[in-house]
PDB file of N, H, CA, C and O in Angstrom:
ATOM      1  N   MET A   1       4.021 -12.993  -4.114  1.00  0.00           N
ATOM      2  CA  MET A   1       2.853 -13.806  -2.884  1.00  0.00           C
ATOM      3  C   MET A   1       1.801 -13.212  -2.620  1.00  0.00           C
ATOM      4  O   MET A   1       2.068 -12.017  -2.496  1.00  0.00           O
ATOM      5  N   GLU A   2       0.680 -13.417  -2.457  1.00  0.00           N
ATOM      6  H   GLU A   2       0.463 -14.388  -2.558  1.00  0.00           H
ATOM      7  CA  GLU A   2      -0.230 -12.663  -1.417  1.00  0.00           C
ATOM      8  C   GLU A   2      -0.202 -11.825  -0.243  1.00  0.00           C
ATOM      9  O   GLU A   2       0.066 -12.441   0.789  1.00  0.00           O
ATOM     10  N   ARG A   3      -0.326 -11.078  -0.169  1.00  0.00           N
ATOM     11  H   ARG A   3      -0.543 -10.578  -1.008  1.00  0.00           H
ATOM     12  CA  ARG A   3      -0.592 -10.368   1.168  1.00  0.00           C
ATOM     13  C   ARG A   3      -1.326  -9.688   1.797  1.00  0.00           C
ATOM     14  O   ARG A   3      -1.476  -8.764   0.998  1.00  0.00           O
ATOM     15  N   ARG A   4      -2.213  -9.307   3.080  1.00  0.00           N
ATOM     16  H   ARG A   4      -2.090 -10.057   3.729  1.00  0.00           H
ATOM     17  CA  ARG A   4      -3.054  -8.372   3.357  1.00  0.00           C
ATOM     18  C   ARG A   4      -2.700  -7.143   3.456  1.00  0.00           C
ATOM     19  O   ARG A   4      -1.573  -6.793   3.806  1.00  0.00           O
ATOM     20  N   ILE A   5      -3.770  -6.259   3.113  1.00  0.00           N
ATOM     21  H   ILE A   5      -4.686  -6.543   2.830  1.00  0.00           H
ATOM     22  CA  ILE A   5      -3.099  -4.820   3.389  1.00  0.00           C
ATOM     23  C   ILE A   5      -3.898  -4.683   4.907  1.00  0.00           C
ATOM     24  O   ILE A   5      -5.071  -4.878   5.222  1.00  0.00           O
ATOM     25  N   VAL A   6      -2.650  -4.238   5.718  1.00  0.00           N
ATOM     26  H   VAL A   6      -1.697  -4.080   5.462  1.00  0.00           H
ATOM     27  CA  VAL A   6      -2.851  -3.697   7.275  1.00  0.00           C
ATOM     28  C   VAL A   6      -2.999  -1.973   7.413  1.00  0.00           C
ATOM     29  O   VAL A   6      -3.398  -1.496   8.476  1.00  0.00           O
ATOM     30  N   GLY A   7      -2.732  -1.310   6.536  1.00  0.00           N
ATOM     31  H   GLY A   7      -2.408  -1.697   5.672  1.00  0.00           H
ATOM     32  CA  GLY A   7      -3.128   0.284   6.645  1.00  0.00           C
ATOM     33  C   GLY A   7      -2.085   0.523   5.308  1.00  0.00           C
ATOM     34  O   GLY A   7      -1.401  -0.248   4.635  1.00  0.00           O
ATOM     35  N   PHE A   8      -2.357   2.202   5.277  1.00  0.00           N
ATOM     36  H   PHE A   8      -2.912   2.828   5.824  1.00  0.00           H
ATOM     37  CA  PHE A   8      -1.852   3.014   4.352  1.00  0.00           C
ATOM     38  C   PHE A   8      -1.168   4.218   5.197  1.00  0.00           C
ATOM     39  O   PHE A   8      -1.334   4.504   6.383  1.00  0.00           O
ATOM     40  N   HIS A   9      -0.572   4.663   4.489  1.00  0.00           N
ATOM     41  H   HIS A   9      -0.437   4.431   3.526  1.00  0.00           H
ATOM     42  CA  HIS A   9       0.444   5.858   4.686  1.00  0.00           C
ATOM     43  C   HIS A   9       0.943   6.962   3.153  1.00  0.00           C
ATOM     44  O   HIS A   9       1.157   6.354   2.104  1.00  0.00           O
ATOM     45  N   ARG A  10       1.034   7.943   3.155  1.00  0.00           N
ATOM     46  H   ARG A  10       0.860   8.437   4.007  1.00  0.00           H
ATOM     47  CA  ARG A  10       1.543   8.641   2.183  1.00  0.00           C
ATOM     48  C   ARG A  10       2.750   8.826   1.944  1.00  0.00           C
ATOM     49  O   ARG A  10       3.353   9.293   2.910  1.00  0.00           O
ATOM     50  N   ASP A  11       3.597   8.580   0.686  1.00  0.00           N
ATOM     51  H   ASP A  11       3.106   8.200  -0.098  1.00  0.00           H
ATOM     52  CA  ASP A  11       5.255   8.960   1.008  1.00  0.00           C
ATOM     53  C   ASP A  11       5.716  10.224   0.921  1.00  0.00           C
ATOM     54  O   ASP A  11       4.802  11.034   1.075  1.00  0.00           O
ATOM     55  N   ASP A  12       7.118  10.874   0.674  1.00  0.00           N
ATOM     56  H   ASP A  12       7.861  10.216   0.549  1.00  0.00           H
ATOM     57  CA  ASP A  12       7.365  11.957   0.644  1.00  0.00           C
ATOM     58  C   ASP A  12       6.631  12.709  -0.659  1.00  0.00           C
ATOM     59  O   ASP A  12       6.510  13.917  -0.455  1.00  0.00           O
ATOM     60  N   GLU A  13       6.233  12.365  -1.655  1.00  0.00           N
ATOM     61  H   GLU A  13       6.331  11.384  -1.820  1.00  0.00           H
ATOM     62  CA  GLU A  13       5.616  12.485  -2.791  1.00  0.00           C
ATOM     63  C   GLU A  13       3.823  12.842  -2.643  1.00  0.00           C
ATOM     64  O   GLU A  13       3.037  13.198  -3.521  1.00  0.00           O
ATOM     65  N   GLY A  14       3.598  12.588  -1.205  1.00  0.00           N
ATOM     66  H   GLY A  14       4.237  12.299  -0.492  1.00  0.00           H
ATOM     67  CA  GLY A  14       2.309  12.405  -1.494  1.00  0.00           C
ATOM     68  C   GLY A  14       1.675  11.042  -2.150  1.00  0.00           C
ATOM     69  O   GLY A  14       0.448  11.070  -2.057  1.00  0.00           O
ATOM     70  N   ASP A  15       2.019  10.215  -2.594  1.00  0.00           N
ATOM     71  H   ASP A  15       3.016  10.192  -2.669  1.00  0.00           H
ATOM     72  CA  ASP A  15       1.163   8.779  -2.997  1.00  0.00           C
ATOM     73  C   ASP A  15       1.134   8.228  -2.208  1.00  0.00           C
ATOM     74  O   ASP A  15       2.077   8.168  -1.419  1.00  0.00           O
ATOM     75  N   TRP A  16      -0.074   7.516  -2.056  1.00  0.00           N
ATOM     76  H   TRP A  16      -0.840   7.564  -2.697  1.00  0.00           H
ATOM     77  CA  TRP A  16      -0.411   6.454  -1.138  1.00  0.00           C
ATOM     78  C   TRP A  16       0.293   5.158  -1.341  1.00  0.00           C
ATOM     79  O   TRP A  16       0.320   4.723  -2.492  1.00  0.00           O
ATOM     80  N   VAL A  17       0.853   4.496  -0.416  1.00  0.00           N
ATOM     81  H   VAL A  17       0.831   4.850   0.519  1.00  0.00           H
ATOM     82  CA  VAL A  17       1.255   3.329   0.298  1.00  0.00           C
ATOM     83  C   VAL A  17       0.731   2.580   0.760  1.00  0.00           C
ATOM     84  O   VAL A  17      -0.059   3.001   1.606  1.00  0.00           O
ATOM     85  N   ALA A  18       0.772   0.934   0.559  1.00  0.00           N
ATOM     86  H   ALA A  18       1.413   0.592  -0.128  1.00  0.00           H
ATOM     87  CA  ALA A  18       0.029   0.144   1.500  1.00  0.00           C
ATOM     88  C   ALA A  18       0.688  -0.455   2.060  1.00  0.00           C
ATOM     89  O   ALA A  18       1.661  -0.871   1.432  1.00  0.00           O
ATOM     90  N   ASP A  19       0.590  -0.793   3.307  1.00  0.00           N
ATOM     91  H   ASP A  19      -0.201  -0.455   3.817  1.00  0.00           H
ATOM     92  CA  ASP A  19       1.582  -1.484   4.249  1.00  0.00           C
ATOM     93  C   ASP A  19       0.734  -3.078   4.479  1.00  0.00           C
ATOM     94  O   ASP A  19      -0.418  -3.483   4.639  1.00  0.00           O
ATOM     95  N   LEU A  20       1.869  -3.529   4.397  1.00  0.00           N
ATOM     96  H   LEU A  20       2.805  -3.200   4.268  1.00  0.00           H
ATOM     97  CA  LEU A  20       1.480  -5.208   4.046  1.00  0.00           C
ATOM     98  C   LEU A  20       1.678  -5.933   5.202  1.00  0.00           C
ATOM     99  O   LEU A  20       2.783  -5.871   5.740  1.00  0.00           O
ATOM    100  N   ASP A  21       0.814  -6.599   5.670  1.00  0.00           N
ATOM    101  H   ASP A  21      -0.084  -6.649   5.233  1.00  0.00           H
ATOM    102  CA  ASP A  21       1.387  -7.856   6.935  1.00  0.00           C
ATOM    103  C   ASP A  21       2.244  -8.581   6.805  1.00  0.00           C
ATOM    104  O   ASP A  21       2.214  -9.517   7.604  1.00  0.00           O
ATOM    105  N   CYS A  22       3.402  -8.572   5.812  1.00  0.00           N
ATOM    106  H   CYS A  22       3.426  -7.811   5.163  1.00  0.00           H
ATOM    107  CA  CYS A  22       4.374  -9.083   5.560  1.00  0.00           C
ATOM    108  C   CYS A  22       5.583  -8.057   6.147  1.00  0.00           C
ATOM    109  O   CYS A  22       6.704  -8.327   6.579  1.00  0.00           O
ATOM    110  N   GLY A  23       5.006  -6.989   6.009  1.00  0.00           N
ATOM    111  H   GLY A  23       4.096  -6.769   5.658  1.00  0.00           H
ATOM    112  CA  GLY A  23       6.134  -5.822   6.613  1.00  0.00           C
ATOM    113  C   GLY A  23       6.759  -4.994   5.476  1.00  0.00           C
ATOM    114  O   GLY A  23       7.520  -4.038   5.624  1.00  0.00           O
ATOM    115  N   HIS A  24       6.292  -5.543   4.254  1.00  0.00           N
ATOM    116  H   HIS A  24       5.674  -6.319   4.134  1.00  0.00           H
ATOM    117  CA  HIS A  24       6.812  -4.765   3.399  1.00  0.00           C
ATOM    118  C   HIS A  24       5.351  -3.910   3.167  1.00  0.00           C
ATOM    119  O   HIS A  24       4.313  -4.032   3.818  1.00  0.00           O
ATOM    120  N   THR A  25       5.699  -2.764   1.714  1.00  0.00           N
ATOM    121  H   THR A  25       6.542  -2.665   1.186  1.00  0.00           H
ATOM    122  CA  THR A  25       4.733  -1.775   1.456  1.00  0.00           C
ATOM    123  C   THR A  25       4.806  -1.897   0.104  1.00  0.00           C
ATOM    124  O   THR A  25       5.517  -2.817  -0.301  1.00  0.00           O
ATOM    125  N   ARG A  26       4.376  -1.360  -0.532  1.00  0.00           N
ATOM    126  H   ARG A  26       3.798  -0.613  -0.203  1.00  0.00           H
ATOM    127  CA  ARG A  26       4.109  -1.470  -2.178  1.00  0.00           C
ATOM    128  C   ARG A  26       2.889  -0.343  -2.362  1.00  0.00           C
ATOM    129  O   ARG A  26       1.879  -0.265  -1.663  1.00  0.00           O
ATOM    130  N   HIS A  27       3.211   0.408  -3.356  1.00  0.00           N
ATOM    131  H   HIS A  27       4.032   0.345  -3.924  1.00  0.00           H
ATOM    132  CA  HIS A  27       3.014   1.708  -3.960  1.00  0.00           C
ATOM    133  C   HIS A  27       0.989   1.227  -4.182  1.00  0.00           C
ATOM    134  O   HIS A  27       0.596   0.072  -4.345  1.00  0.00           O
ATOM    135  N   VAL A  28       0.300   2.159  -4.135  1.00  0.00           N
ATOM    136  H   VAL A  28       0.619   3.098  -4.003  1.00  0.00           H
ATOM    137  CA  VAL A  28      -1.193   2.201  -4.791  1.00  0.00           C
ATOM    138  C   VAL A  28      -1.601   3.154  -5.435  1.00  0.00           C
ATOM    139  O   VAL A  28      -2.437   3.792  -4.796  1.00  0.00           O
ATOM    140  N   ARG A  29      -1.388   3.563  -6.453  1.00  0.00           N
ATOM    141  H   ARG A  29      -0.708   3.045  -6.973  1.00  0.00           H
ATOM    142  CA  ARG A  29      -1.247   4.761  -7.137  1.00  0.00           C
ATOM    143  C   ARG A  29      -2.319   4.993  -7.981  1.00  0.00           C
ATOM    144  O   ARG A  29      -2.347   4.129  -8.858  1.00  0.00           O
ATOM    145  N   HIS A  30      -3.588   6.143  -8.121  1.00  0.00           N
ATOM    146  H   HIS A  30      -3.565   6.845  -7.409  1.00  0.00           H
ATOM    147  CA  HIS A  30      -4.129   6.061  -8.786  1.00  0.00           C
ATOM    148  C   HIS A  30      -3.455   7.222  -9.901  1.00  0.00           C
ATOM    149  O   HIS A  30      -3.174   8.349  -9.495  1.00  0.00           O
ATOM    150  N   ARG A  31      -3.244   6.845 -11.250  1.00  0.00           N
ATOM    151  H   ARG A  31      -3.473   5.929 -11.581  1.00  0.00           H
ATOM    152  CA  ARG A  31      -2.662   7.993 -11.875  1.00  0.00           C
ATOM    153  C   ARG A  31      -3.290   7.497 -13.292  1.00  0.00           C
ATOM    154  O   ARG A  31      -2.408   6.765 -13.742  1.00  0.00           O
ATOM    155  N   PRO A  32      -4.236   7.518 -14.113  1.00  0.00           N
ATOM    156  CA  PRO A  32      -4.791   6.700 -15.155  1.00  0.00           C
ATOM    157  C   PRO A  32      -4.028   7.768 -16.406  1.00  0.00           C
ATOM    158  O   PRO A  32      -3.847   8.968 -16.198  1.00  0.00           O
ATOM    159  N   PRO A  33      -3.739   7.245 -17.373  1.00  0.00           N
ATOM    160  CA  PRO A  33      -4.468   6.008 -17.789  1.00  0.00           C
ATOM    161  C   PRO A  33      -3.245   4.790 -17.208  1.00  0.00           C
ATOM    162  O   PRO A  33      -3.430   3.603 -17.479  1.00  0.00           O
ATOM    163  N   TRP A  34      -2.201   5.164 -16.523  1.00  0.00           N
ATOM    164  H   TRP A  34      -2.050   6.128 -16.303  1.00  0.00           H
ATOM    165  CA  TRP A  34      -1.025   3.881 -16.000  1.00  0.00           C
ATOM    166  C   TRP A  34      -1.611   3.203 -15.304  1.00  0.00           C
ATOM    167  O   TRP A  34      -1.706   1.989 -15.487  1.00  0.00           O
ATOM    168  N   PHE A  35      -2.329   4.056 -13.999  1.00  0.00           N
ATOM    169  H   PHE A  35      -2.252   5.042 -13.851  1.00  0.00           H
ATOM    170  CA  PHE A  35      -2.779   2.974 -12.858  1.00  0.00           C
ATOM    171  C   PHE A  35      -3.627   4.016 -12.542  1.00  0.00           C
ATOM    172  O   PHE A  35      -3.582   5.238 -12.396  1.00  0.00           O
ATOM    173  N   ASN A  36      -4.938   2.498 -12.453  1.00  0.00           N
ATOM    174  H   ASN A  36      -4.974   1.505 -12.571  1.00  0.00           H
ATOM    175  CA  ASN A  36      -5.927   3.060 -12.475  1.00  0.00           C
ATOM    176  C   ASN A  36      -6.987   2.433 -11.376  1.00  0.00           C
ATOM    177  O   ASN A  36      -7.898   1.671 -11.700  1.00  0.00           O
ATOM    178  N   ARG A  37      -6.667   2.973  -9.704  1.00  0.00           N
ATOM    179  H   ARG A  37      -5.927   3.592  -9.440  1.00  0.00           H
ATOM    180  CA  ARG A  37      -7.127   2.952  -8.825  1.00  0.00           C
ATOM    181  C   ARG A  37      -7.320   3.900  -7.783  1.00  0.00           C
ATOM    182  O   ARG A  37      -6.729   4.301  -6.781  1.00  0.00           O
ATOM    183  N   PRO A  38      -9.196   4.263  -8.892  1.00  0.00           N
ATOM    184  CA  PRO A  38      -9.948   5.218  -8.170  1.00  0.00           C
ATOM    185  C   PRO A  38     -10.129   5.211  -6.937  1.00  0.00           C
ATOM    186  O   PRO A  38     -10.168   6.311  -6.387  1.00  0.00           O
ATOM    187  N   TRP A  39     -10.253   4.295  -6.320  1.00  0.00           N
ATOM    188  H   TRP A  39     -10.221   3.401  -6.767  1.00  0.00           H
ATOM    189  CA  TRP A  39     -10.622   3.760  -4.481  1.00  0.00           C
ATOM    190  C   TRP A  39      -9.483   4.348  -3.773  1.00  0.00           C
ATOM    191  O   TRP A  39      -9.903   4.993  -2.812  1.00  0.00           O
ATOM    192  N   VAL A  40      -8.253   4.381  -3.864  1.00  0.00           N
ATOM    193  H   VAL A  40      -7.912   3.857  -4.645  1.00  0.00           H
ATOM    194  CA  VAL A  40      -7.054   4.933  -3.434  1.00  0.00           C
ATOM    195  C   VAL A  40      -7.529   6.340  -2.967  1.00  0.00           C
ATOM    196  O   VAL A  40      -7.021   6.569  -1.869  1.00  0.00           O
ATOM    197  N   VAL A  41      -8.295   7.343  -3.378  1.00  0.00           N
ATOM    198  H   VAL A  41      -8.708   7.157  -4.269  1.00  0.00           H
ATOM    199  CA  VAL A  41      -8.686   8.535  -2.892  1.00  0.00           C
ATOM    200  C   VAL A  41      -9.420   8.606  -2.119  1.00  0.00           C
ATOM    201  O   VAL A  41      -9.551   9.556  -1.347  1.00  0.00           O
ATOM    202  N   ASP A  42     -10.160   7.469  -2.158  1.00  0.00           N
ATOM    203  H   ASP A  42     -10.053   6.697  -2.786  1.00  0.00           H
ATOM    204  CA  ASP A  42     -11.434   8.074  -1.351  1.00  0.00           C
ATOM    205  C   ASP A  42     -11.374   6.992   0.117  1.00  0.00           C
ATOM    206  O   ASP A  42     -11.459   5.774   0.276  1.00  0.00           O
ATOM    207  N   PRO A  43     -11.223   7.913   0.828  1.00  0.00           N
ATOM    208  CA  PRO A  43     -11.109   7.529   2.524  1.00  0.00           C
ATOM    209  C   PRO A  43     -12.095   6.337   3.124  1.00  0.00           C
ATOM    210  O   PRO A  43     -11.806   5.733   4.157  1.00  0.00           O
ATOM    211  N   ALA A  44     -13.259   6.078   2.377  1.00  0.00           N
ATOM    212  H   ALA A  44     -13.494   6.568   1.538  1.00  0.00           H
ATOM    213  CA  ALA A  44     -14.051   5.048   2.745  1.00  0.00           C
ATOM    214  C   ALA A  44     -13.917   3.943   2.080  1.00  0.00           C
ATOM    215  O   ALA A  44     -14.082   2.777   2.437  1.00  0.00           O
ATOM    216  N   GLN A  45     -13.459   4.605   0.614  1.00  0.00           N
ATOM    217  H   GLN A  45     -13.326   5.553   0.323  1.00  0.00           H
ATOM    218  CA  GLN A  45     -12.953   3.226  -0.276  1.00  0.00           C
ATOM    219  C   GLN A  45     -11.372   2.357   0.424  1.00  0.00           C
ATOM    220  O   GLN A  45     -11.216   1.141   0.535  1.00  0.00           O
ATOM    221  N   ARG A  46     -10.552   3.267   0.738  1.00  0.00           N
ATOM    222  H   ARG A  46     -10.679   4.255   0.649  1.00  0.00           H
ATOM    223  CA  ARG A  46      -9.434   3.225   1.201  1.00  0.00           C
ATOM    224  C   ARG A  46      -9.606   2.060   2.665  1.00  0.00           C
ATOM    225  O   ARG A  46      -8.717   1.277   3.001  1.00  0.00           O
ATOM    226  N   ALA A  47     -10.528   2.160   3.147  1.00  0.00           N
ATOM    227  H   ALA A  47     -11.250   2.796   2.875  1.00  0.00           H
ATOM    228  CA  ALA A  47     -10.668   1.955   4.760  1.00  0.00           C
ATOM    229  C   ALA A  47     -11.151   0.920   4.121  1.00  0.00           C
ATOM    230  O   ALA A  47     -10.375  -0.022   4.278  1.00  0.00           O
ATOM    231  N   ALA A  48     -12.140   0.603   3.414  1.00  0.00           N
ATOM    232  H   ALA A  48     -12.771   1.368   3.286  1.00  0.00           H
ATOM    233  CA  ALA A  48     -12.523  -1.014   2.530  1.00  0.00           C
ATOM    234  C   ALA A  48     -11.593  -1.753   2.365  1.00  0.00           C
ATOM    235  O   ALA A  48     -11.661  -2.848   2.923  1.00  0.00           O
ATOM    236  N   ALA A  49     -10.745  -1.526   1.786  1.00  0.00           N
ATOM    237  H   ALA A  49     -10.690  -0.636   1.332  1.00  0.00           H
ATOM    238  CA  ALA A  49      -9.714  -2.060   1.402  1.00  0.00           C
ATOM    239  C   ALA A  49      -8.829  -3.043   2.381  1.00  0.00           C
ATOM    240  O   ALA A  49      -8.562  -4.178   1.987  1.00  0.00           O
ATOM    241  N   ILE A  50      -8.404  -2.607   3.593  1.00  0.00           N
ATOM    242  H   ILE A  50      -8.621  -1.685   3.914  1.00  0.00           H
ATOM    243  CA  ILE A  50      -8.014  -3.143   4.125  1.00  0.00           C
ATOM    244  C   ILE A  50      -8.517  -4.703   4.904  1.00  0.00           C
ATOM    245  O   ILE A  50      -9.604  -5.130   5.292  1.00  0.00           O
ATOM    246  N   GLY A  51      -7.493  -5.107   4.893  1.00  0.00           N
ATOM    247  H   GLY A  51      -6.610  -4.760   4.578  1.00  0.00           H
ATOM    248  CA  GLY A  51      -7.762  -6.793   4.884  1.00  0.00           C
ATOM    249  C   GLY A  51      -7.680  -7.307   3.257  1.00  0.00           C
ATOM    250  O   GLY A  51      -7.390  -8.491   3.083  1.00  0.00           O
ATOM    251  N   THR A  52      -7.887  -6.590   2.258  1.00  0.00           N
ATOM    252  H   THR A  52      -8.122  -5.629   2.399  1.00  0.00           H
ATOM    253  CA  THR A  52      -7.639  -7.298   0.458  1.00  0.00           C
ATOM    254  C   THR A  52      -6.397  -7.491   0.706  1.00  0.00           C
ATOM    255  O   THR A  52      -5.734  -7.139   1.682  1.00  0.00           O
ATOM    256  N   THR A  53      -6.056  -8.158  -0.364  1.00  0.00           N
ATOM    257  H   THR A  53      -6.594  -8.443  -1.157  1.00  0.00           H
ATOM    258  CA  THR A  53      -4.767  -8.521  -0.712  1.00  0.00           C
ATOM    259  C   THR A  53      -4.291  -7.888  -1.437  1.00  0.00           C
ATOM    260  O   THR A  53      -5.043  -7.289  -2.206  1.00  0.00           O
ATOM    261  N   LEU A  54      -2.514  -7.649  -1.599  1.00  0.00           N
ATOM    262  H   LEU A  54      -1.903  -8.136  -0.974  1.00  0.00           H
ATOM    263  CA  LEU A  54      -2.097  -7.201  -2.927  1.00  0.00           C
ATOM    264  C   LEU A  54      -0.823  -8.317  -3.068  1.00  0.00           C
ATOM    265  O   LEU A  54      -0.320  -8.915  -2.117  1.00  0.00           O
ATOM    266  N   ASP A  55      -0.467  -8.435  -4.347  1.00  0.00           N
ATOM    267  H   ASP A  55      -0.875  -7.949  -5.120  1.00  0.00           H
ATOM    268  CA  ASP A  55       0.661  -9.327  -4.796  1.00  0.00           C
ATOM    269  C   ASP A  55       1.905  -8.459  -3.849  1.00  0.00           C
ATOM    270  O   ASP A  55       1.792  -7.280  -3.515  1.00  0.00           O
ATOM    271  N   CYS A  56       3.221  -9.449  -3.484  1.00  0.00           N
ATOM    272  H   CYS A  56       3.313 -10.407  -3.755  1.00  0.00           H
ATOM    273  CA  CYS A  56       4.161  -8.507  -2.811  1.00  0.00           C
ATOM    274  C   CYS A  56       5.229  -9.600  -3.685  1.00  0.00           C
ATOM    275  O   CYS A  56       5.595 -10.772  -3.593  1.00  0.00           O
ATOM    276  N   VAL A  57       5.430  -8.574  -4.456  1.00  0.00           N
ATOM    277  H   VAL A  57       5.133  -7.622  -4.531  1.00  0.00           H
ATOM    278  CA  VAL A  57       6.952  -9.155  -5.184  1.00  0.00           C
ATOM    279  C   VAL A  57       8.287  -9.272  -4.153  1.00  0.00           C
ATOM    280  O   VAL A  57       9.151 -10.146  -4.216  1.00  0.00           O
ATOM    281  N   LYS A  58       8.211  -7.948  -3.004  1.00  0.00           N
ATOM    282  H   LYS A  58       7.509  -7.238  -2.953  1.00  0.00           H
ATOM    283  CA  LYS A  58       9.240  -8.449  -2.310  1.00  0.00           C
ATOM    284  C   LYS A  58       9.243  -9.409  -1.863  1.00  0.00           C
ATOM    285  O   LYS A  58      10.301 -10.031  -1.956  1.00  0.00           O
ATOM    286  N   CYS A  59       8.194 -10.002  -1.205  1.00  0.00           N
ATOM    287  H   CYS A  59       7.335  -9.496  -1.129  1.00  0.00           H
ATOM    288  CA  CYS A  59       7.957 -11.301  -0.278  1.00  0.00           C
ATOM    289  C   CYS A  59       8.635 -12.101  -0.954  1.00  0.00           C
ATOM    290  O   CYS A  59       9.428 -12.796  -0.317  1.00  0.00           O
ATOM    291  N   ASP A  60       8.536 -12.349  -3.015  1.00  0.00           N
ATOM    292  H   ASP A  60       7.892 -11.784  -3.532  1.00  0.00           H
ATOM    293  CA  ASP A  60       8.810 -13.324  -3.849  1.00  0.00           C
ATOM    294  C   ASP A  60      10.533 -13.164  -4.059  1.00  0.00           C
ATOM    295  O   ASP A  60      11.204 -14.114  -4.460  1.00  0.00           O
ATOM    296  N   ARG A  61      11.130 -11.825  -3.728  1.00  0.00           N
ATOM    297  H   ARG A  61      10.585 -11.053  -3.403  1.00  0.00           H
ATOM    298  CA  ARG A  61      12.455 -11.964  -3.822  1.00  0.00           C
ATOM    299  C   ARG A  61      12.707 -11.931  -2.731  1.00  0.00           C
ATOM    300  O   ARG A  61      13.797 -11.364  -2.665  1.00  0.00           O
ATOM    301  N   GLY A  62      12.313 -12.243  -1.573  1.00  0.00           N
ATOM    302  H   GLY A  62      11.428 -12.704  -1.626  1.00  0.00           H
ATOM    303  CA  GLY A  62      12.806 -12.346  -0.409  1.00  0.00           C
ATOM    304  C   GLY A  62      13.315 -10.865   0.272  1.00  0.00           C
ATOM    305  O   GLY A  62      14.060 -10.684   1.235  1.00  0.00           O
ATOM    306  N   GLU A  63      12.916 -10.299  -0.231  1.00  0.00           N
ATOM    307  H   GLU A  63      12.311 -10.446  -1.013  1.00  0.00           H
ATOM    308  CA  GLU A  63      13.817  -8.877   0.410  1.00  0.00           C
ATOM    309  C   GLU A  63      13.424  -8.801   2.101  1.00  0.00           C
ATOM    310  O   GLU A  63      12.689  -9.567   2.724  1.00  0.00           O
ATOM    311  N   PRO A  64      13.981  -7.918   2.474  1.00  0.00           N
ATOM    312  CA  PRO A  64      13.926  -7.618   4.219  1.00  0.00           C
ATOM    313  C   PRO A  64      12.574  -6.746   4.067  1.00  0.00           C
ATOM    314  O   PRO A  64      11.938  -6.261   3.131  1.00  0.00           O
ATOM    315  N   VAL A  65      12.461  -6.800   5.532  1.00  0.00           N
ATOM    316  H   VAL A  65      12.978  -7.194   6.293  1.00  0.00           H
ATOM    317  CA  VAL A  65      11.303  -5.644   5.845  1.00  0.00           C
ATOM    318  C   VAL A  65      11.279  -4.420   4.999  1.00  0.00           C
ATOM    319  O   VAL A  65      12.233  -4.460   4.222  1.00  0.00           O
ATOM    320  N   ASP A  66      10.447  -3.181   4.825  1.00  0.00           N
ATOM    321  H   ASP A  66       9.672  -3.149   5.457  1.00  0.00           H
ATOM    322  CA  ASP A  66      10.939  -2.254   4.141  1.00  0.00           C
ATOM    323  C   ASP A  66      11.226  -1.158   5.506  1.00  0.00           C
ATOM    324  O   ASP A  66      10.318  -1.152   6.337  1.00  0.00           O
ATOM    325  N   ALA A  67      12.218  -0.398   5.735  1.00  0.00           N
ATOM    326  H   ALA A  67      12.955  -0.403   5.059  1.00  0.00           H
ATOM    327  CA  ALA A  67      12.822  -0.033   6.927  1.00  0.00           C
ATOM    328  C   ALA A  67      11.573   1.868   7.049  1.00  0.00           C
ATOM    329  O   ALA A  67      11.514   2.505   8.102  1.00  0.00           O
ATOM    330  N   SER A  68      10.850   2.287   5.817  1.00  0.00           N
ATOM    331  H   SER A  68      10.897   1.770   4.963  1.00  0.00           H
ATOM    332  CA  SER A  68      10.390   3.156   6.221  1.00  0.00           C
ATOM    333  C   SER A  68       9.040   3.183   6.243  1.00  0.00           C
ATOM    334  O   SER A  68       8.336   4.190   6.168  1.00  0.00           O
ATOM    335  N   ARG A  69       8.725   2.176   6.336  1.00  0.00           N
ATOM    336  H   ARG A  69       9.296   1.358   6.397  1.00  0.00           H
ATOM    337  CA  ARG A  69       7.140   1.668   6.836  1.00  0.00           C
ATOM    338  C   ARG A  69       6.482   1.972   7.894  1.00  0.00           C
ATOM    339  O   ARG A  69       6.682   1.568   9.039  1.00  0.00           O
ATOM    340  N   GLY A  70       5.380   2.969   7.367  1.00  0.00           N
ATOM    341  H   GLY A  70       5.218   3.297   6.436  1.00  0.00           H
ATOM    342  CA  GLY A  70       4.053   3.833   8.157  1.00  0.00           C
ATOM    343  C   GLY A  70       4.942   5.097   8.963  1.00  0.00           C
ATOM    344  O   GLY A  70       4.643   5.732   9.975  1.00  0.00           O
ATOM    345  N   ALA A  71       6.332   5.189   7.940  1.00  0.00           N
ATOM    346  H   ALA A  71       6.574   4.673   7.119  1.00  0.00           H
ATOM    347  CA  ALA A  71       6.746   6.235   9.087  1.00  0.00           C
ATOM    348  C   ALA A  71       6.113   7.886   9.015  1.00  0.00           C
ATOM    349  O   ALA A  71       6.493   8.808   9.737  1.00  0.00           O
ATOM    350  N   ASP A  72       5.033   7.969   7.921  1.00  0.00           N
ATOM    351  H   ASP A  72       4.725   7.220   7.335  1.00  0.00           H
ATOM    352  CA  ASP A  72       4.060   9.045   8.065  1.00  0.00           C
ATOM    353  C   ASP A  72       2.776   8.206   7.884  1.00  0.00           C
ATOM    354  O   ASP A  72       2.675   7.624   6.805  1.00  0.00           O
ATOM    355  N   ASP A  73       1.722   8.051   8.835  1.00  0.00           N
ATOM    356  H   ASP A  73       1.804   8.524   9.713  1.00  0.00           H
ATOM    357  CA  ASP A  73       0.715   7.193   8.681  1.00  0.00           C
ATOM    358  C   ASP A  73      -0.371   7.956   8.058  1.00  0.00           C
ATOM    359  O   ASP A  73      -1.400   7.303   7.885  1.00  0.00           O
ATOM    360  N   GLY A  74      -0.393   9.216   7.668  1.00  0.00           N
ATOM    361  H   GLY A  74       0.443   9.746   7.809  1.00  0.00           H
ATOM    362  CA  GLY A  74      -1.065   9.810   6.122  1.00  0.00           C
ATOM    363  C   GLY A  74      -2.387   9.579   6.662  1.00  0.00           C
ATOM    364  O   GLY A  74      -3.119  10.257   5.940  1.00  0.00           O
ATOM    365  N   GLY A  75      -3.217   8.903   7.675  1.00  0.00           N
ATOM    366  H   GLY A  75      -2.622   8.353   8.261  1.00  0.00           H
ATOM    367  CA  GLY A  75      -4.256   8.126   7.404  1.00  0.00           C
ATOM    368  C   GLY A  75      -4.560   6.960   7.045  1.00  0.00           C
ATOM    369  O   GLY A  75      -3.671   6.509   6.322  1.00  0.00           O
ATOM    370  N   SER A  76      -5.470   6.186   7.217  1.00  0.00           N
ATOM    371  H   SER A  76      -6.191   6.552   7.805  1.00  0.00           H
ATOM    372  CA  SER A  76      -6.048   4.840   6.747  1.00  0.00           C
ATOM    373  C   SER A  76      -6.615   4.987   5.452  1.00  0.00           C
ATOM    374  O   SER A  76      -7.134   4.022   4.892  1.00  0.00           O
TER     375      SER A  76
END
């Protein structure tokens, strides 16, 4: 299910995580060649991604909202 990005934070390992409008989170790593998301490491491009959508498989599975969402706001 497509959900809008409302912000970003970093997890305990320093990876970027998107906060979604449904209350779930999703990692948005840039680790080529497996994950190619260069926009996530640039603050301006990351900010421009707010409002765009990502697929939320947690919504598809009916999972509860992530308890750790936004625990470290790490910057948008």
